[in-house]
C-alpha positions as CSV (number, residue, x, y, z in Angstrom):
1,M,0.0,0.0,0.0
2,T,1.4,3.3,-1.0
3,V,1.3,5.8,1.8
4,L,0.5,9.4,0.9
5,L,-0.1,10.9,4.3
6,P,0.7,9.7,7.9
7,V,-3.0,9.7,8.9
8,G,-6.4,10.7,7.6
9,I,-8.2,13.8,8.9
10,S,-10.3,12.7,11.9
11,F,-13.8,13.5,13.0
12,Y,-12.1,15.0,16.1
13,T,-10.4,17.6,13.8
14,F,-13.7,18.5,12.2
15,Q,-15.3,18.9,15.6
16,S,-12.6,21.3,16.8
17,M,-12.6,23.3,13.5
18,S,-16.4,23.6,13.6
19,Y,-16.3,25.2,17.0
20,A,-13.6,27.7,16.1
21,I,-15.3,28.6,12.8
22,D,-18.8,28.9,14.2
23,V,-17.7,31.1,17.1
24,W,-15.6,33.3,14.8
25,R,-18.5,33.7,12.4
26,G,-20.8,34.5,15.2
27,T,-23.3,31.7,14.4
28,A,-22.8,30.1,17.8
29,P,-21.9,31.5,21.3
30,P,-18.5,30.6,22.7
31,V,-18.4,28.2,25.6
32,K,-18.2,29.6,29.1
33,D,-16.1,26.8,30.6
34,F,-13.7,24.1,29.4
35,V,-16.0,21.2,30.6
36,T,-18.6,22.2,28.0
37,F,-16.1,22.4,25.2
38,A,-14.6,19.0,26.3
39,C,-18.1,17.6,26.3
40,Y,-18.7,18.7,22.7
41,V,-15.3,17.5,21.4
42,A,-15.7,14.1,23.2
43,L,-19.4,13.6,22.4
44,F,-19.0,9.9,22.3
45,P,-22.2,8.8,20.3
46,Q,-20.8,10.3,17.1
47,L,-17.1,10.8,17.8
48,V,-15.5,7.8,16.0
49,A,-17.5,7.7,12.7
50,G,-20.0,10.5,12.6
51,P,-22.4,11.9,11.7
52,I,-20.3,15.1,11.9
53,V,-22.2,17.3,14.4
54,R,-21.3,21.0,14.2
55,Y,-21.0,23.0,17.3
56,N,-23.8,25.4,16.4
57,T,-26.1,22.4,16.0
58,V,-25.7,21.3,19.6
59,A,-24.5,24.5,21.3
60,E,-27.8,25.1,23.1
61,E,-28.2,21.4,24.0
62,L,-24.8,21.3,25.6
63,A,-26.0,23.9,28.1
64,T,-29.5,22.5,28.7
65,R,-31.4,19.5,27.3
66,T,-34.9,18.3,27.6
67,H,-35.2,14.6,28.4
68,T,-38.5,12.9,27.5
69,L,-39.7,9.3,27.4
70,E,-40.7,9.8,23.8
71,N,-37.2,10.9,22.8
72,F,-35.6,8.0,24.7
73,V,-37.9,5.5,23.0
74,R,-37.0,7.1,19.6
75,G,-33.4,6.7,20.5
76,I,-33.9,3.0,21.3
77,M,-35.6,2.6,17.9
78,F,-32.8,4.3,16.0
79,F,-30.1,2.3,17.9
80,S,-32.0,-1.0,17.4
81,F,-32.6,-0.4,13.7
82,G,-28.9,0.6,13.1
83,F,-27.7,-2.4,15.1
84,A,-29.9,-4.7,12.9
85,E,-28.6,-3.1,9.7
86,K,-25.0,-3.8,10.8
87,I,-25.6,-7.4,11.9
88,F,-28.1,-8.6,9.3
89,L,-27.0,-6.7,6.2
90,A,-23.6,-5.0,6.3
91,N,-21.8,-8.0,7.9
92,Q,-23.5,-10.6,5.7
93,V,-22.9,-8.9,2.3
94,G,-19.4,-8.0,3.5
95,I,-18.5,-11.7,3.6
96,I,-19.2,-11.8,-0.2
97,A,-17.2,-8.7,-0.9
98,D,-14.2,-9.9,1.2
99,R,-14.1,-13.2,-0.7
100,V,-14.3,-11.6,-4.1
101,F,-11.7,-8.9,-3.4
102,A,-9.4,-11.6,-1.9
103,A,-9.7,-13.9,-5.0
104,D,-6.8,-14.1,-7.4
105,A,-8.7,-13.8,-10.7
106,P,-12.5,-13.8,-10.3
107,G,-14.7,-14.0,-13.4
108,V,-17.0,-11.3,-14.7
109,L,-20.1,-12.4,-12.8
110,N,-18.3,-12.9,-9.5
111,T,-16.5,-9.6,-9.8
112,W,-19.7,-7.6,-10.3
113,W,-21.4,-9.6,-7.5
114,G,-18.6,-8.9,-5.1
115,S,-18.4,-5.2,-6.1
116,L,-22.1,-4.8,-5.6
117,A,-21.8,-6.5,-2.2
118,Y,-19.3,-4.0,-1.1
119,M,-21.5,-1.2,-2.4
120,F,-24.3,-2.4,-0.1
121,Q,-21.8,-3.2,2.7
122,I,-20.4,0.3,3.0
123,Y,-23.8,1.9,2.8
124,F,-25.5,-0.2,5.4
125,D,-22.4,-0.3,7.6
126,F,-22.1,3.5,7.8
127,S,-25.9,4.0,7.9
128,A,-26.0,1.6,10.8
129,Y,-23.4,3.5,12.7
130,S,-25.1,6.8,12.0
131,N,-28.5,5.5,13.2
132,M,-26.9,4.1,16.3
133,A,-25.2,7.4,17.0
134,I,-28.4,9.3,16.5
135,G,-30.1,6.9,18.8
136,L,-27.6,7.3,21.6
137,G,-27.7,11.1,21.2
138,L,-31.5,11.1,21.6
139,M,-31.2,9.0,24.7
140,L,-28.9,11.7,26.1
141,G,-31.0,14.6,25.0
142,F,-29.1,15.5,21.8
143,H,-30.6,15.8,18.3
144,F,-28.1,14.8,15.6
145,P,-28.8,15.4,11.9
146,R,-29.8,12.9,9.2
147,N,-26.7,11.5,7.5
148,F,-28.2,9.5,4.6
149,N,-31.2,10.1,2.4
150,G,-31.5,7.3,-0.2
151,P,-28.1,7.8,-2.0
152,Y,-28.6,4.8,-4.2
153,R,-31.7,6.4,-5.7
154,A,-29.6,9.4,-6.9
155,V,-30.0,10.4,-10.6
156,S,-26.5,12.0,-10.9
157,I,-23.2,12.1,-9.0
158,T,-24.1,15.6,-7.8
159,D,-27.4,14.2,-6.5
160,F,-25.6,11.3,-4.9
161,W,-23.4,13.6,-2.8
162,K,-26.5,15.5,-1.7
163,K,-27.8,12.2,-0.2
164,W,-24.5,10.4,0.9
165,H,-22.8,11.3,4.2
166,I,-24.8,14.5,4.3
167,S,-23.0,15.8,7.4
168,L,-19.6,15.6,5.7
169,T,-20.8,17.0,2.4
170,S,-22.5,20.0,4.1
171,W,-19.4,20.5,6.2
172,F,-17.1,20.8,3.1
173,R,-19.7,22.9,1.4
174,D,-20.2,25.5,4.2
175,Y,-16.6,25.6,5.6
176,L,-14.5,25.1,2.4
177,Y,-16.5,25.4,-0.8
178,I,-18.3,28.6,0.1
179,A,-15.1,30.0,1.7
180,L,-13.3,29.5,-1.6
181,G,-16.0,31.5,-3.4
182,G,-18.5,28.8,-4.0
183,N,-20.4,29.4,-7.3
184,R,-20.1,33.2,-7.0
185,V,-16.9,33.0,-9.1
186,G,-16.0,32.4,-12.7
187,K,-16.3,28.9,-14.2
188,K,-12.6,28.0,-14.0
189,R,-12.5,28.9,-10.3
190,L,-15.8,27.2,-9.7
191,Y,-14.4,24.0,-11.2
192,F,-11.3,24.4,-9.1
193,N,-13.4,24.7,-6.0
194,L,-15.3,21.5,-6.8
195,F,-11.9,19.8,-7.5
196,M,-10.5,20.9,-4.1
197,V,-13.6,19.8,-2.2
198,M,-13.6,16.3,-3.7
199,F,-9.8,16.0,-3.5
200,L,-9.8,16.8,0.2
201,S,-12.8,14.5,0.7
202,G,-10.6,11.7,-0.7
203,V,-7.6,12.6,1.5
204,W,-9.9,12.7,4.5
205,H,-10.8,9.1,4.1
206,G,-7.2,7.8,4.4
207,A,-3.6,7.7,3.6
208,N,-3.7,5.9,0.3
209,W,-3.6,7.0,-3.3
210,T,-6.8,5.0,-3.9
211,F,-8.7,7.4,-1.7
212,V,-7.3,10.4,-3.5
213,C,-8.1,9.0,-6.9
214,W,-11.6,8.1,-5.6
215,G,-12.1,11.7,-4.7
216,L,-10.8,12.9,-8.1
217,Y,-13.0,10.3,-9.8
218,H,-16.1,11.9,-8.3
219,A,-14.7,15.4,-8.9
220,F,-14.5,14.7,-12.6
221,F,-18.2,13.8,-12.8
222,M,-19.3,16.7,-10.6
223,I,-17.4,19.2,-12.8
224,V,-18.9,17.7,-16.0
225,E,-22.4,17.9,-14.4
226,R,-21.8,21.5,-13.3
227,A,-20.8,22.4,-16.8
228,N,-24.1,20.8,-17.9
229,N,-26.2,23.0,-15.6
230,K,-25.9,20.5,-12.7
231,N,-27.4,17.7,-14.8
232,A,-25.8,14.4,-15.8
233,L,-25.2,13.9,-19.5
234,Y,-28.0,11.3,-19.4
235,Y,-30.5,13.5,-17.6
236,K,-33.1,13.2,-20.5
237,A,-33.2,9.4,-20.1
238,P,-36.1,7.8,-18.0
239,R,-35.5,8.2,-14.3
240,V,-34.9,4.5,-13.9
241,V,-32.1,4.6,-16.4
242,Q,-30.6,7.7,-14.8
243,I,-30.5,5.9,-11.4
244,L,-29.0,2.8,-13.0
245,I,-26.2,4.7,-14.8
246,T,-25.4,6.8,-11.7
247,Q,-25.1,3.7,-9.5
248,V,-22.9,1.9,-12.0
249,L,-20.6,5.0,-11.9
250,V,-20.7,4.9,-8.1
251,L,-20.0,1.2,-8.1
252,F,-16.8,1.6,-10.2
253,G,-15.8,4.3,-7.7
254,W,-16.4,2.0,-4.7
255,V,-14.1,-0.6,-6.3
256,L,-11.4,2.0,-6.3
257,F,-12.3,2.9,-2.7
258,R,-12.1,-0.8,-1.6
259,A,-9.0,-1.8,-3.4
260,D,-5.6,-1.8,-1.6
261,S,-3.8,-0.2,-4.5
262,I,-4.5,1.5,-7.9
263,G,-3.2,-1.7,-9.6
264,E,-5.7,-3.9,-7.8
265,A,-8.6,-1.5,-8.7
266,W,-7.5,-1.6,-12.3
267,R,-7.4,-5.4,-12.3
268,M,-10.9,-5.5,-10.8
269,W,-12.2,-3.0,-13.4
270,K,-10.7,-5.1,-16.2
271,A,-12.3,-8.3,-14.7
272,M,-15.7,-6.6,-14.6
273,L,-15.3,-5.9,-18.3
274,G,-14.2,-9.5,-19.0
275,L,-10.6,-8.4,-20.0
276,M,-8.8,-10.5,-17.4
277,P,-8.0,-14.2,-17.4
278,V,-10.2,-16.2,-15.0
279,S,-8.7,-18.5,-12.3
280,A,-9.6,-22.2,-12.3
281,A,-10.8,-21.7,-8.7
282,D,-13.5,-19.2,-9.9
283,A,-16.1,-22.0,-9.9
284,I,-15.4,-22.6,-6.2
285,L,-15.8,-18.9,-5.5
286,T,-19.1,-18.9,-7.4
287,A,-20.4,-21.8,-5.2
288,E,-19.4,-19.8,-2.0
289,I,-20.9,-16.5,-2.9
290,F,-24.1,-17.6,-4.7
291,T,-25.6,-19.7,-1.9
292,P,-29.3,-19.2,-1.2
293,T,-28.4,-17.3,2.0
294,C,-26.1,-14.9,0.1
295,V,-28.7,-14.3,-2.6
296,V,-31.4,-13.5,0.0
297,F,-29.2,-11.1,1.9
298,M,-28.2,-9.3,-1.3
299,A,-31.8,-9.1,-2.5
300,V,-32.9,-7.6,0.9
301,A,-30.0,-5.1,0.7
302,A,-31.0,-4.1,-2.8
303,V,-34.6,-3.6,-2.0
304,L,-33.9,-1.5,1.1
305,S,-31.4,0.6,-0.7
306,L,-33.5,1.3,-3.8
307,W,-36.9,1.5,-2.0
308,K,-38.3,4.8,-0.9
309,F,-38.1,3.6,2.7
310,R,-36.0,5.8,4.9
311,S,-34.9,4.5,8.3
312,F,-34.5,8.1,9.6
313,D,-38.2,8.9,8.9
314,W,-39.4,5.5,10.1
315,C,-37.7,5.9,13.5
316,S,-38.7,9.5,13.9
317,E,-42.3,8.7,14.6
318,V,-42.9,6.7,17.8
319,K,-45.7,4.1,17.8
320,P,-46.1,1.0,20.0
321,W,-45.9,-1.4,17.1
322,K,-42.7,0.3,15.8
323,A,-41.2,0.1,19.2
324,A,-42.1,-3.6,19.4
325,V,-40.5,-4.2,15.9
326,A,-37.3,-2.3,17.0
327,L,-37.1,-4.3,20.2
328,G,-37.6,-7.6,18.2
329,L,-34.8,-6.6,15.7
330,F,-32.5,-5.8,18.6
331,V,-33.1,-9.2,20.3
332,L,-32.6,-11.1,17.0
333,A,-29.5,-9.1,16.1
334,T,-28.0,-9.7,19.5
335,L,-28.6,-13.5,19.1
336,A,-27.1,-13.4,15.6
337,L,-24.1,-11.5,16.9
338,F,-22.9,-14.5,18.8
339,T,-22.7,-16.5,15.6
340,Q,-20.4,-13.9,13.9
341,S,-16.7,-13.2,14.2
342,Y,-15.3,-9.8,15.1
343,N,-16.4,-7.3,12.3
344,P,-15.8,-3.7,13.1
345,F,-17.5,-0.7,11.4
346,L,-15.8,0.1,8.1
347,Y,-15.6,3.8,9.0
348,F,-13.6,3.2,12.1
349,Q,-10.6,3.2,9.8
350,F,-11.2,6.7,8.5
């Protein structure tokens, strides 16, 4: 693995920067004591992997919070739903992705299947952590923002970034993109601003050229779409086709994100296009990743990611039957956890 930087930029850094910038801009009051500041920086429900909570979002709640039974139950629902996402979806499809990316020379079908599995894994893994963090925050009296809004239903790369990791995207938009001039500048400078935002987004994810290239990959499409009035080149196609093309582009980007090196990503891309020799062991790999169980988990992941269902909206409204469903999911996920090996959240590494 080629190392570009010693470490990635942590959530802790974003927390501290948010406080300094918000106070300097006058959008939030400065803290009156060190304990309050330390509480914000070390706000454990979202510290490790987000969502990124700005200081001005929780400034008032750091001073005084309202604790209600309804909010506590909502918090349990969010946490339970996220926990179930991690155990039943992210971990299960992650097994498929790990096997394919570890294979020497997978065939076309297996490569696409494994790449799609990773696409689902990273979504449900991070969505799970965000829901669990939001739930813990509600239990403590804090209200954290939505972090995902159906990103795999996006009709363009620009639309994708409005729906994926919303707290990070909005952070870069408000603290970097606008500070550089945003869209109030000439076209060349506008494209440079988009380039810098996506470049730094890639650097933020880790010390590897794959992350940098992943950021630049998305920057290319965002610049092309901005030059086309914020529309994808295929915006006149039926909506279903727009979603399909966008997610294929996102999928190729995730391959680059998942690979340990640019060379490995290139080999995976060639394998997806049928341009690589196939190992004799590919038949064994097929038998391992196309079991009825694997197919069912992949199908459920596909339906939930493409459906209009939003876990954030579902958990926001407290009803007895929803609380019962959430409790049932938590119990089942806890039981299933004992059958699985150690499988940390993907975003713990960023």
